[in-house]
N, C-alpha and C positions, 0 to 999 in steps of 0.2 A: 148197413153198410157204412152210412156217414158215421156213425159212432166207433166202428172198427177203426174206420180211418184215421177220425179223430184222436182215437185212443194211439196209432203207431205215429202219428207227428207229434204229439206229447211227449211220448217217448224218446223219441230221435232227439226232441229239444232239449229234453232233460238230459240226454247222453252227451250233446253238444255243449250243454252249460258245465257238466261234471268235469268234461276234458280241459276247459277254457281254465289258466293257470294265471294266477298274479306273479307279475314278473319285473324284479328290478335290472334295470340295465344301467351299468356306469361305467361312462369313456370320459375321463374327466380331461384329458391332455388338449390342451388348448393348438392342436394341429389339425388343419382342413381334412387331410387323408386319414387321420383316426376317427374323424366324425363321420367321414363317408362310411367308413367300417362300422361303426356305432349305429348310425342310423339305418345301415343295410340289416343289421340285426334286428333293429326295432321292426321293419316296414316286413320282415319274413314273419315275426312272432303277431303281429297285426293281423298279416293276411292268413294266419291260422286260428285266428278267433282269440286270442289271449288278450290280457289287459297289461299293460305296459306301463311302468314309470321310467323315465327316462333321464338320467342325470349328464348333461353336456354342456360345454361353453358355446355351441353353438345350436341355438332354437331354430326349428325347423317351423314354416308356416302350415303345416300339416293340422290339422284341426279334427282329428279322428278321434271319434266318441270314446274310444279306449286306451287313447294316450293321453298321459299326463307326463311334461317336461319340467323338469326343475333345470332352472339358468345358472350355471355358474360362469358366466363369459367374463367374471372378475378374475378368473385364472389366467387371462391373457397379459395380465398384469406382470406375471411371474416369468415370461419370456425375456431371458436377458438382452438387453437395448443391443442391437446390431449383432445378436449371437448367430444368427444364421447370414448374415453378411459377407455377401460373394467375396468381396474385396478383402476383408478379414480373413476368408479361408486360401486365397490366393496367396496371401503376404505372409502365410504361415502363424498368424496371432492367436488362432486359437487349435485346440486339439480336437480334430472331428470326430476321432474314434476313442473317446475314454470312457470307460466304464464307470469310474471312479466321478465323473462329472454327471453322468446318468442317472446316478444313484440318488446324488445328492439332490438334481433338479426335479427327478419325479418324487422323492420323499416330500417337497415343498408344495408339489402338486397335489399329493395326497393329502396332506395337511390341512391345506387351504380349501379343498373341498369339504373335509369333515366339518371344519371350523364355518363354512358358508352357513349364514342364517337360514337358507331355505332347506339346505341340507339337513341340518341339525331339528329343524322343526320336522322334516319328514323321520327323523331316526328318533324323535323324542316321543312322537306321536304313540300314545298308548293303543289307539284302535286301528293302526294301520299294520297289516299284515302282508306276506308275501310267500309265495311258494317257492320262488327259487331265485337266487340273485346271480347276474352274469357280471365279470366285471373285465376290463381290458388288464392284463398282465404287461406292466411297462417298468422292469427293474425297479420294484418295489412290491411289498406283499400286504401295505396296508390297507388296501382295498378290500381284503379279506374279512374286514371288520364289518362290513353289513352284514354279511352272512350270518356271523355272530350275533347280532344287534336283534335281527330278526328269526334266528334260530333255525335257518334253514341251508338246505344244500348250497356248494359254491360252484360256480362254473368259471375259470377262466377263460379270455380268450385272447390269445397272445397273436399280434399283427406282424409276427416276424416267422422264417422257417424254423423247424424245431432245433433248438440248441440246448445246451446243457442246464442253462441258469431255469429254463421253462421245465424240462424233464425232472430235474431233482426233487420240484414241487409234487411230482407224483409216482416219481420211481426211484431214480438216481441219476447221477453226472452220466454224461455221453463219454465216451471214453476219448480222449482228446488224441491219441494217435491217428484218428479216421474220420473225428467230428470237428469241425472248425467253430470258435466261437461267434457271436453274432455279430463283432465288429472286425473279425479278423476278414482279412484278404486273401487267405489262404485256401486252396480246395485239395479234397485227396486226390490221388494218393501224395502224402506229404514228403518231404525231404526229410533228412534229418535234422537239421535246422529248426525247418517247420514243426515238424513236431516236438522239440524241444521249447519254442514258440508258443504253440497251442496249450503245452503242458504249464508253463509257465501264467500265461495268462490265467488259466483255471486255479492255480496257486494263489496268484497277487488277488484274484476278484475274490475266492473264496474268504482270505484274509478281510479284506474291506467287508464281506457279508458279517464276517465274524465279530468285527469292531463297531457294527452299526448300531443306529439307536432307534430303530423302529419301535423296536418294544416299549422305551420311555413314552413314545407318542400315542401308541396303543394304549398304553395304561394311564394317560392324561386323558386324551381325548373319548375313549372308546368304554373301557372298564366301566365307568361310573354309569353310562347308559347302561350296560347290560344288567349290572347291578340294581340300577332304579327300577329294571322291570321284574326284579324278584329272582334272577338267575343268578348262578355263581359263573363269572368270567373265566372262559377258557384261559389258557395261556396262549399267549402270541406263536410261540412255537409249536404248539398242537393245531392253533388256527391258522396257520400259514401253510400246512402240509393236509390240511384236510377236503381239499377241493373233489369234488367227483370228477370231473373232467377238466382236461384243456382243449377247448377249440383253436384249430391252429391255422392262420391264413395262409396255409402252405399246400402243395401236389407234389408228389413226384417228378411230375414233368418238369417243373420249375426248378428243382432243387436238386437232393441228394437222397437215394433209397436209405435213408436214416432208419434204426431200428429204435422204434418208440413204443412205448408201452400200450394197453389195451385201452387206457383211459386218455390219450390224446387221439382227436380226430381231425384228419385234415380236410378243410373246408373251404380252400381257396378258390374264389371267382364268385363266392356269394353275393358279394357287391355289384356283381355287374348283371344288369337287367336283363331279363330273358329274350324280351322284344326291345329291341334299340330303337331310343327316338330317332324319329328324321331329321335329315340336317337341316338347318336355318336356309333360307332361300338363297343368300347373298353365298353363304359355303358351298352349298352343293351345285351353284353355278360353275365356282371357281374349280371344283375337285371334278366336276363333268366335262370340263374344257380342258382339262390338265392332259394334253396330247401324250408326255412322257411321263405320267404318274405324279404323284404329289409325297414329298418329303415334310414330316408333320415334326415340330420341334418345340418341345416343352419339358422346363427344368420344375413342372410340378408343381404343388400349391402353397410349398412354404420358402421355395427358393424363388427369388425374384430376379428376371432378366435385367432389369433396370438398374439392379446393383451391380451389374457388370462394368467395369471400367470402360469408358467413351470410346479408346482406341480399338478394344476387343470387339465392342458391337459393332463399330466401323467394318472393322475386319472382316465380320463374319456375315454382315450385310453383302460386302464387295465378294467375298467366295462363295454366297449363295446365289449372287447375280451371275456368276460364272457358269452355275449349272444349267444345264437343258429341262429339269424338273422345274414343278411348281411347287413352291416354300410357303406351307402355313405354319408361321410361329406365332407361339401363344407369348404375348409380350405385352405390359402391363403400361405401355405408355404410346403416343403416335410417335413414328419414326420418318423423319422428311426422307424425300428424295429417293425413295424406294425402288430398285430395280421393277420392272414387270413382272417378273415371275416371283417376287417376293410378297405375302402378304402377312400383315399384322393383324392380331386379335387378341384384345383382352381378355376374352373368355372363349373358351373352347370346347365344346363337347367330345371329351378324348374319344369315348366310346363310339359315337356317330361317325367320327374320322376314320379311326382306325378302321372301323366294318367296312368300308366303302372299298370296293375292287379296286381304285385308283390308288389307294395308298400304297406306298412300295416301301417305306423305311419310316421309322421311328426314331429320331434321336432324343434320347431322356438321360436323366439324371439316375436312373435307375432304382428308383422307389419300389415297394414290391407290388403295390397297386397296378404302376404302370408296366411292369415284368410282367404280371399275370395277363394284364389286358393285351399285351402283344403275342403271348402265347394264346390266349382266349379266340383273339381275331386272325392268327397266323400272320404279323407281320415282324420282319427281321429289325433289330436295332442298332444303334452306335449310342454306348453307355458311356455317360461322362458322371463318374460317382463323383458327390461331395463330402457327404456326411452320413454316418451311422451305418447300416446295413445296407446302403446303398453297394460299396466295395465288392461285399461277398455278393450280393445279387445280380451284379454284372460278369462277376469273376464264373460265376454257375452259368450264365447266358452265354458266355465266350466257350465255357469246356462243352457246353451242348451243342455248340456250332451254328446258333443264330445271331450273334451280335459280334461287335468289335468293341473293344474298350479304348478310351481316350482320356489320358489323364486332364485333370481340370487345371490349366496354367495360364499364362499370359501368352504363351507362344501355340497355344493348342490349335489354331484355326487351319495351319497346315496339316498337321496330323489328321484332324476333323475330315478334311477334304480328301485325303487319302483313304480313310475309312469310309468315307460315304462311297467312292468311286470303286472301291474292292467290293464292297456288298452288292452294288448294284449291276456289278459286271460279273460277278459268280454266282450262277444261279443254285448253287450248293446251300447258300445261306436261308434262301425262299425255300427249298425243297425240305429242307431240315425243321424251319419253324412250321411248315405244315406236317411233317410226321408228328412233332411233339402237340400241336396243337390237337390232332386226333387223339392222343395218349389222354390229353388233358380232358376231352370232352367223352372219353369212353368209360363212363362211370356207371353204375346202378341207378343212381337217381342224380338230380341236380346238387349242387352245391347247398344251395337254399334250403332245400326239400330235407337234406340230410342234416343240417343245422337244428331244424325245427324239431326233426325227429329225435336227434340226442338230447334236447333240453327237455323234451317230453317224456322222454325215457328216464332222464334223472329225476323229474318230478314224479313220475309215476311209481318207481322202484325207491322212491325216499331217497335219494344219495347215491345209488348206482354202487353200492357197497361192493358189489360182486366184481367191479372191473379195478378196485382198488389192488395196487401191487404190493406183494409182500416184503419188497424192499423197504417200503417204508416204517416197518416193525424193526429193522437190521440195523444195529447202530454201525456207526463208522468204522470201528476198528473191527467190527466183524466182517464187513464188507470187502476189508481189504488181507481179511486174516493176520491182522496184528496179534491177536489173542495165541492162535496156533504159533506166529513167528516167535511169540515171546515165550510161549511153552517148550519150543525148540532147542531156543536159547540158553534156558534153564536147565534143560535135561543135557545140551551140550556141556555147559559149566560144570553141571555135577559128573559127568564122566569125566572130564577133563580132569577137576578137583579128585575124584578116585584113582586116574591114572596117576597123576602126581603124586599121590599119597602110598599108591603102590610101587611106584619106582623109586620112592624117597624109602620105602620100608626095603626094599630089595637091595638098594644101594646100600644102605645102613647095616642090611645082613650081610652082604659080601664084605663091606668094609670090617664090621668084626670079626669073621672067620679070617680075613687076611692080619689082622692085629693077633688074632690069637696062633695062627700059623709062625708069623715072628716071634712071639715069646716062646713058642715051642723050640723054634730054633736056635734060639739064643740061650 
């Protein structure tokens, strides 16, 4: 009996080992919110028993035996000085919704990562192997290079709601008549002018993609590495369209019911712990004693409240002091002479605050992580978008009925107070967010479990080729039936020429007859 039990245990252990994969996860963007998403991928894969190598600018203190971290914190130097400075945004000194800038910036990030000494060491190691590569997609496809170097399947992870720049990599462009761009502030149904604008954004951005020089970077930085390993390097065009999946930080409860291909898998909320950590004692006391509820105010990890003009900060504090609710404000410095109901915290355990039943409102910049957490925990929001996809995230929340939008401006405090009072006095906002929270949670499995399943599925099926869209093999001119249009035009031209010829022949015939008749009469 003991021998049989031992044999079964050995077989189970062997099966467990055989199902464990070596996975490379690359999240090079020097933004804390991106790091949260990246490390959450890592945690789920480690929990499932896989061996993970993680390329990140934010090295975690976790010393898990199956985790190797590659520190690319030097990428932080690439963030433009004052690039997210709130005062510069207020003064309209930077364009906060510019695809061209994002292409340039993210290409710099990807190049710097590929050129990093530790990353080069990893890529050049002849003994290093992986079963799969997961790379954050962020306005640049150079990240596909890692899969080419190790000759393994590629999975993109998109940190935004589905949009045409991502779907084109696994299927085709979304129709701009009813699908907004990632930096758009319009939501369907579009007006005529909005449809024209969305079409123009796709045309202009497609032109920028056409003239970009990522392939030059690929030929310089990556092709030699592949050839050194004795393999013929694929073209960059083939490589960037060769992903097995896109894992999307999205869910229908947060955005639109977008028509996506089989190889797009929405997993929004995977970064949220299934068991929320308890509040620190001081915050717990504040929230428990808030008789009229708590309003939580945070502008996220990248946007600093300290960078607001002094007058704006003073006006916010004064306005908050006039409210009966307790305010918890994530603020990066001490603030003197605060009203009794306003509490400043340098760091805030956001999920723990939002999950508390006394949290009645969330004032946010509209980042997708924060928006997801508001739906997850069922807390309505006032959105103050500042940068990138925050505008469309807040617009979607407004359309869904659980948010009010306030424009980020020097005079926003009055508008913010009105928005706060409207949401707190109208129960429909709370009711709607609870309905959406039910939809969000009503899934067959948790988003973290789904993430692990699809990663393992790609590895088990050697690239999940069965999920690849046939659209990837159809040229652009065939998708738009330009060849048919050309044939129709040619046939029409031929018919036109024939008709003209017949007309001329008939005209000539009648003219000849007329001349003959005239000659006979004469």
